[in-house]
ChimeraX commands (.cxc) that place a marker at each C-alpha (Angstrom):
marker #1 position 167.46,104.95,213.97 radius 0.5
marker #1 position 168.98,108.50,213.65 radius 0.5
marker #1 position 168.45,111.22,216.13 radius 0.5
marker #1 position 168.22,114.82,215.14 radius 0.5
marker #1 position 170.57,117.22,216.86 radius 0.5
marker #1 position 169.41,120.63,217.91 radius 0.5
marker #1 position 171.58,123.18,216.26 radius 0.5
marker #1 position 169.90,126.43,217.21 radius 0.5
marker #1 position 170.81,128.60,220.10 radius 0.5
marker #1 position 168.07,129.11,222.68 radius 0.5
marker #1 position 165.96,132.24,222.51 radius 0.5
marker #1 position 167.27,135.08,224.36 radius 0.5
marker #1 position 163.53,136.40,224.81 radius 0.5
marker #1 position 160.77,134.52,226.41 radius 0.5
marker #1 position 158.37,132.91,224.06 radius 0.5
marker #1 position 155.28,134.77,225.50 radius 0.5
marker #1 position 155.42,138.58,225.68 radius 0.5
marker #1 position 153.06,140.37,227.97 radius 0.5
marker #1 position 150.27,142.06,226.20 radius 0.5
marker #1 position 151.20,145.40,227.83 radius 0.5
marker #1 position 153.88,146.84,230.05 radius 0.5
marker #1 position 152.96,148.55,233.26 radius 0.5
marker #1 position 153.28,152.27,233.35 radius 0.5
marker #1 position 156.32,153.72,235.12 radius 0.5
marker #1 position 155.16,155.96,238.12 radius 0.5
marker #1 position 156.13,159.67,237.83 radius 0.5
marker #1 position 156.02,162.02,240.75 radius 0.5
marker #1 position 153.06,164.21,240.95 radius 0.5
marker #1 position 153.62,167.93,240.01 radius 0.5
marker #1 position 154.61,169.97,242.94 radius 0.5
marker #1 position 152.91,173.37,243.80 radius 0.5
marker #1 position 149.28,172.30,243.61 radius 0.5
marker #1 position 146.88,172.78,246.50 radius 0.5
marker #1 position 146.44,169.85,248.89 radius 0.5
marker #1 position 142.77,169.25,247.76 radius 0.5
marker #1 position 144.09,168.49,244.30 radius 0.5
marker #1 position 146.38,165.81,245.42 radius 0.5
marker #1 position 143.51,164.31,247.62 radius 0.5
marker #1 position 141.02,164.23,244.74 radius 0.5
marker #1 position 143.73,162.87,242.28 radius 0.5
marker #1 position 144.46,159.92,244.60 radius 0.5
marker #1 position 140.69,159.43,245.29 radius 0.5
marker #1 position 140.10,159.03,241.62 radius 0.5
marker #1 position 142.91,156.70,241.08 radius 0.5
marker #1 position 141.66,154.50,243.89 radius 0.5
marker #1 position 138.10,154.68,242.49 radius 0.5
marker #1 position 139.38,153.59,239.00 radius 0.5
marker #1 position 141.23,150.62,240.52 radius 0.5
marker #1 position 138.24,149.44,242.44 radius 0.5
marker #1 position 135.79,149.92,239.57 radius 0.5
marker #1 position 138.21,147.98,237.28 radius 0.5
marker #1 position 138.51,145.23,239.81 radius 0.5
marker #1 position 134.69,145.04,240.30 radius 0.5
marker #1 position 134.11,144.90,236.39 radius 0.5
marker #1 position 136.76,141.99,236.28 radius 0.5
marker #1 position 134.62,140.09,238.86 radius 0.5
marker #1 position 131.40,140.60,236.96 radius 0.5
marker #1 position 129.94,143.69,238.77 radius 0.5
marker #1 position 128.43,145.65,235.76 radius 0.5
marker #1 position 125.32,147.25,237.43 radius 0.5
marker #1 position 126.16,150.11,239.89 radius 0.5
marker #1 position 123.25,149.07,242.15 radius 0.5
marker #1 position 125.08,145.70,242.85 radius 0.5
marker #1 position 128.14,147.61,243.85 radius 0.5
marker #1 position 127.03,148.43,247.38 radius 0.5
marker #1 position 129.59,149.95,249.84 radius 0.5
marker #1 position 130.15,146.54,251.51 radius 0.5
marker #1 position 131.15,144.91,248.33 radius 0.5
marker #1 position 133.41,147.71,247.27 radius 0.5
marker #1 position 135.22,147.65,250.74 radius 0.5
marker #1 position 135.43,143.86,250.48 radius 0.5
marker #1 position 137.11,144.20,246.91 radius 0.5
marker #1 position 139.51,146.92,248.42 radius 0.5
marker #1 position 140.51,144.47,251.23 radius 0.5
marker #1 position 140.99,141.77,248.75 radius 0.5
marker #1 position 143.30,144.12,246.70 radius 0.5
marker #1 position 145.28,145.30,249.74 radius 0.5
marker #1 position 143.95,148.88,249.54 radius 0.5
marker #1 position 142.70,150.92,252.33 radius 0.5
marker #1 position 138.85,150.74,252.95 radius 0.5
marker #1 position 137.40,153.51,250.68 radius 0.5
marker #1 position 135.29,156.28,252.21 radius 0.5
marker #1 position 131.57,156.79,251.18 radius 0.5
marker #1 position 132.62,159.35,248.75 radius 0.5
marker #1 position 134.99,157.07,246.99 radius 0.5
marker #1 position 132.41,154.27,246.90 radius 0.5
marker #1 position 129.90,156.81,245.09 radius 0.5
marker #1 position 132.81,157.58,242.49 radius 0.5
marker #1 position 133.27,153.82,241.95 radius 0.5
marker #1 position 129.51,153.42,241.20 radius 0.5
marker #1 position 129.74,156.46,238.92 radius 0.5
marker #1 position 132.75,155.08,237.03 radius 0.5
marker #1 position 130.82,151.73,236.56 radius 0.5
marker #1 position 127.56,153.54,235.47 radius 0.5
marker #1 position 129.39,155.91,232.91 radius 0.5
marker #1 position 131.43,152.99,231.49 radius 0.5
marker #1 position 128.50,151.32,230.13 radius 0.5
marker link #1:1,2 radius 0.2
marker link #1:2,3 radius 0.2
marker link #1:3,4 radius 0.2
marker link #1:4,5 radius 0.2
marker link #1:5,6 radius 0.2
marker link #1:6,7 radius 0.2
marker link #1:7,8 radius 0.2
marker link #1:8,9 radius 0.2
marker link #1:9,10 radius 0.2
marker link #1:10,11 radius 0.2
marker link #1:11,12 radius 0.2
marker link #1:12,13 radius 0.2
marker link #1:13,14 radius 0.2
marker link #1:14,15 radius 0.2
marker link #1:15,16 radius 0.2
marker link #1:16,17 radius 0.2
marker link #1:17,18 radius 0.2
marker link #1:18,19 radius 0.2
marker link #1:19,20 radius 0.2
marker link #1:20,21 radius 0.2
marker link #1:21,22 radius 0.2
marker link #1:22,23 radius 0.2
marker link #1:23,24 radius 0.2
marker link #1:24,25 radius 0.2
marker link #1:25,26 radius 0.2
marker link #1:26,27 radius 0.2
marker link #1:27,28 radius 0.2
marker link #1:28,29 radius 0.2
marker link #1:29,30 radius 0.2
marker link #1:30,31 radius 0.2
marker link #1:31,32 radius 0.2
marker link #1:32,33 radius 0.2
marker link #1:33,34 radius 0.2
marker link #1:34,35 radius 0.2
marker link #1:35,36 radius 0.2
marker link #1:36,37 radius 0.2
marker link #1:37,38 radius 0.2
marker link #1:38,39 radius 0.2
marker link #1:39,40 radius 0.2
marker link #1:40,41 radius 0.2
marker link #1:41,42 radius 0.2
marker link #1:42,43 radius 0.2
marker link #1:43,44 radius 0.2
marker link #1:44,45 radius 0.2
marker link #1:45,46 radius 0.2
marker link #1:46,47 radius 0.2
marker link #1:47,48 radius 0.2
marker link #1:48,49 radius 0.2
marker link #1:49,50 radius 0.2
marker link #1:50,51 radius 0.2
marker link #1:51,52 radius 0.2
marker link #1:52,53 radius 0.2
marker link #1:53,54 radius 0.2
marker link #1:54,55 radius 0.2
marker link #1:55,56 radius 0.2
marker link #1:56,57 radius 0.2
marker link #1:57,58 radius 0.2
marker link #1:58,59 radius 0.2
marker link #1:59,60 radius 0.2
marker link #1:60,61 radius 0.2
marker link #1:61,62 radius 0.2
marker link #1:62,63 radius 0.2
marker link #1:63,64 radius 0.2
marker link #1:64,65 radius 0.2
marker link #1:65,66 radius 0.2
marker link #1:66,67 radius 0.2
marker link #1:67,68 radius 0.2
marker link #1:68,69 radius 0.2
marker link #1:69,70 radius 0.2
marker link #1:70,71 radius 0.2
marker link #1:71,72 radius 0.2
marker link #1:72,73 radius 0.2
marker link #1:73,74 radius 0.2
marker link #1:74,75 radius 0.2
marker link #1:75,76 radius 0.2
marker link #1:76,77 radius 0.2
marker link #1:77,78 radius 0.2
marker link #1:78,79 radius 0.2
marker link #1:79,80 radius 0.2
marker link #1:80,81 radius 0.2
marker link #1:81,82 radius 0.2
marker link #1:82,83 radius 0.2
marker link #1:83,84 radius 0.2
marker link #1:84,85 radius 0.2
marker link #1:85,86 radius 0.2
marker link #1:86,87 radius 0.2
marker link #1:87,88 radius 0.2
marker link #1:88,89 radius 0.2
marker link #1:89,90 radius 0.2
marker link #1:90,91 radius 0.2
marker link #1:91,92 radius 0.2
marker link #1:92,93 radius 0.2
marker link #1:93,94 radius 0.2
marker link #1:94,95 radius 0.2
marker link #1:95,96 radius 0.2
marker link #1:96,97 radius 0.2
view
């Protein structure tokens, strides 16, 4: 019985490409007031938490209480969010519908 020989070179690229590449982080612009940086970072944190909650099936803001949001933050390795950030997470879930 004849055996087929492999005559092609192995692929240089992996067979499965990720659907998206993570964004490269850029430094924040200098010269803004401190409140701008605080609110900017708060919005980023709220978006990360809202996305994580939506991924776990929390689609209704009333089911995303502060305890659930803080548990999600702990699971993601994020510092516990404040009450203001929890309200922002619920607002993002609400307006994303």
